[in-house]
C-alpha positions as CSV (number, residue, x, y, z in Angstrom):
1,M,0.0,0.0,0.0
2,Q,2.7,2.5,1.0
3,Q,4.7,1.6,-2.1
4,R,1.7,2.2,-4.3
5,C,1.1,5.6,-2.6
6,A,4.7,6.6,-3.1
7,S,4.7,5.6,-6.8
8,S,1.4,7.4,-7.4
9,A,2.9,10.5,-5.7
10,V,5.9,10.4,-8.0
11,N,3.7,10.0,-11.1
12,L,1.5,12.9,-10.0
13,C,4.6,15.1,-9.4
14,R,5.8,14.3,-12.9
15,K,2.5,15.5,-14.3
16,I,2.6,18.7,-12.4
17,L,6.2,19.5,-13.3
18,Q,6.1,18.5,-17.0
19,P,6.2,21.6,-19.2
20,H,3.2,22.7,-21.2
21,R,3.8,23.0,-25.0
22,V,2.9,26.3,-26.5
23,A,2.9,27.4,-30.2
24,S,6.0,29.4,-31.1
25,V,5.6,33.2,-31.1
26,W,8.2,35.7,-32.1
27,P,9.5,37.4,-30.2
28,P,9.0,34.9,-27.4
29,P,7.3,36.2,-24.3
30,P,9.5,36.6,-21.2
31,P,9.4,33.4,-19.1
32,P,6.8,33.6,-16.4
33,Q,8.0,34.2,-12.9
34,P,7.7,31.0,-11.0
35,P,5.8,31.2,-7.7
36,L,7.9,31.4,-4.6
37,C,6.5,28.1,-3.6
38,D,3.9,25.5,-4.7
39,I,2.7,24.7,-1.2
40,F,2.5,26.9,1.8
41,I,2.7,25.0,5.1
42,N,0.8,26.9,7.8
43,H,1.5,25.4,11.2
44,R,2.3,26.1,14.9
45,G,6.0,25.6,15.3
46,V,6.0,24.6,18.9
47,D,3.6,21.7,18.1
48,T,4.6,20.6,14.7
49,K,7.9,21.9,13.3
50,R,10.0,18.9,14.4
51,T,7.3,16.4,13.5
52,I,4.6,16.5,10.9
53,A,5.4,20.0,9.4
54,G,9.1,19.2,9.0
55,L,8.5,15.7,7.7
56,L,5.9,16.8,5.2
57,H,8.1,19.6,3.9
58,G,11.0,17.2,3.4
59,H,8.8,14.6,1.7
60,L,7.3,17.2,-0.7
61,F,10.8,18.7,-1.4
62,R,12.3,15.3,-2.2
63,L,9.5,14.8,-4.8
64,G,10.6,18.0,-6.6
65,L,7.9,20.3,-5.3
66,R,8.6,23.7,-3.6
67,P,7.0,23.7,-0.2
68,F,7.4,26.8,2.0
69,L,8.1,26.2,5.7
70,D,9.3,29.2,7.7
71,S,12.2,27.4,9.4
72,M,13.4,26.0,6.0
73,N,12.8,29.0,3.7
74,M,13.7,32.0,5.9
75,K,17.0,33.1,7.4
76,P,17.9,35.3,10.3
77,G,17.2,38.9,9.5
78,D,14.3,38.2,7.1
79,K,11.1,40.2,7.9
80,L,8.3,37.8,8.8
81,F,5.5,39.4,6.8
82,G,8.0,40.4,4.0
83,K,8.7,36.7,3.3
84,I,5.5,34.9,4.4
85,D,2.9,37.1,2.8
86,P,4.4,37.0,-0.7
87,A,4.8,33.2,-0.4
88,I,1.1,32.8,0.5
89,R,0.0,35.1,-2.3
90,S,2.1,33.2,-4.9
91,C,1.5,29.6,-3.7
92,K,-0.8,27.2,-5.5
93,L,-2.1,25.4,-2.4
94,G,-2.1,25.8,1.4
95,V,-1.7,23.1,4.0
96,A,-3.0,24.2,7.4
97,I,-1.8,21.9,10.2
98,F,-4.1,22.5,13.2
99,S,-2.7,21.5,16.5
100,P,-3.5,22.1,20.2
101,N,-1.6,25.5,20.4
102,Y,-2.4,26.7,16.9
103,C,-5.1,29.2,17.9
104,D,-2.7,30.8,20.4
105,S,-0.6,32.2,17.6
106,Y,-1.3,35.5,15.9
107,F,1.0,34.4,13.0
108,C,-0.9,31.1,12.4
109,L,-4.2,32.9,12.3
110,H,-2.9,35.7,10.1
111,E,-1.5,33.2,7.6
112,L,-4.7,31.2,7.5
113,A,-6.8,34.3,7.0
114,L,-4.5,35.5,4.2
115,L,-4.8,32.0,2.5
116,M,-8.6,32.3,2.7
117,E,-8.7,35.9,1.6
118,C,-6.5,35.0,-1.4
119,K,-9.0,32.2,-2.2
120,K,-6.3,29.5,-2.0
121,R,-7.4,26.0,-1.7
122,V,-6.4,24.7,1.8
123,V,-6.0,21.1,2.9
124,P,-6.5,21.0,6.6
125,I,-4.7,18.5,8.8
126,F,-6.0,18.1,12.3
127,Y,-3.0,17.0,14.3
128,D,-3.9,15.9,17.9
129,V,-6.9,18.2,17.8
130,K,-10.6,18.0,16.7
131,P,-12.1,20.7,14.6
132,S,-14.6,21.5,17.3
133,Q,-11.7,22.3,19.7
134,L,-10.4,25.2,17.5
135,R,-11.5,28.6,18.6
136,V,-10.0,32.1,18.3
137,V,-9.3,33.5,21.8
138,D,-9.1,37.2,22.5
139,Y,-5.9,37.9,24.5
140,G,-6.4,41.6,24.1
141,T,-3.6,41.9,21.5
142,S,-5.7,41.9,18.3
143,S,-8.3,44.3,17.1
144,A,-12.0,43.4,16.8
145,E,-11.6,43.4,13.0
146,E,-8.6,41.0,13.2
147,L,-10.5,38.7,15.6
148,E,-13.4,38.6,13.2
149,R,-11.1,38.0,10.2
150,F,-9.4,35.1,12.1
151,S,-12.7,33.6,13.2
152,W,-14.0,33.6,9.7
153,A,-10.9,32.0,8.3
154,L,-10.9,29.3,11.0
155,E,-14.6,28.5,10.4
156,E,-13.9,28.2,6.6
157,A,-11.0,25.7,7.3
158,K,-13.0,23.7,9.9
159,Y,-15.7,23.0,7.4
160,T,-13.3,21.8,4.7
161,V,-12.6,18.1,4.3
162,G,-9.2,17.4,5.8
163,L,-7.0,14.7,7.4
164,T,-6.8,13.7,11.0
165,F,-3.8,12.3,12.9
166,D,-3.2,11.2,16.4
167,S,0.5,11.4,17.0
168,L,0.5,8.8,19.9
169,Q,-1.4,6.1,18.0
170,G,-1.1,6.9,14.4
171,D,1.1,5.4,11.7
172,W,3.5,8.2,10.8
173,S,4.8,6.7,7.5
174,G,1.3,5.9,6.3
175,F,-0.1,9.3,7.3
176,L,2.8,11.1,5.6
177,N,2.1,9.2,2.3
178,C,-1.6,10.0,2.5
179,A,-1.0,13.7,3.3
180,T,1.5,13.8,0.3
181,D,-1.1,12.2,-2.0
182,A,-3.8,14.6,-0.9
183,V,-1.4,17.6,-1.6
184,I,-0.4,16.3,-5.0
185,K,-4.0,15.4,-6.1
186,N,-5.1,18.9,-5.2
187,L,-2.2,20.4,-7.1
188,V,-3.1,18.3,-10.2
189,E,-6.7,19.4,-9.9
190,L,-5.6,23.1,-9.7
191,D,-3.2,22.7,-12.6
192,D,-5.9,21.0,-14.7
193,A,-8.4,23.8,-13.9
194,N,-5.9,26.4,-15.2
């Protein structure tokens, strides 16, 4: 089963990455600017950076895709919003990894809201948390407008079909393959629609 998932992932990657043929035009148009990333991985670092987010990033990268994970794509001195916001705007797909401490992070909620506002397709992963447990909490640091924006984005994501994973009882390898397949299938659908 895992071998079949892995080979199907490789075949789907080839389809995404194969160049499209275009009739010749003179002078040729300038090459399109590639997006900063194919997949933006939205996650709470304290819960997931060394586990599912890092593993998923590595797996997608090895398949020839361009995932964005803050700890892998940013360096000391980079401005958070200066790197993250353009990556979100240019990505093809978002993966939101919801975890127990996700909603405590302004940055997680901002990224999710921007993904939704940019009308990006988002694949939710519920990691050690149920959708019903996710709520925006007012700690007095965000405006009423931001809280409303975050709540709207969170509700949109909670009502999107996603994947669930229990880190204590789950099969890590199997889940990673299934998450990768879900990402690749969504990328193929998005590519076919364009």
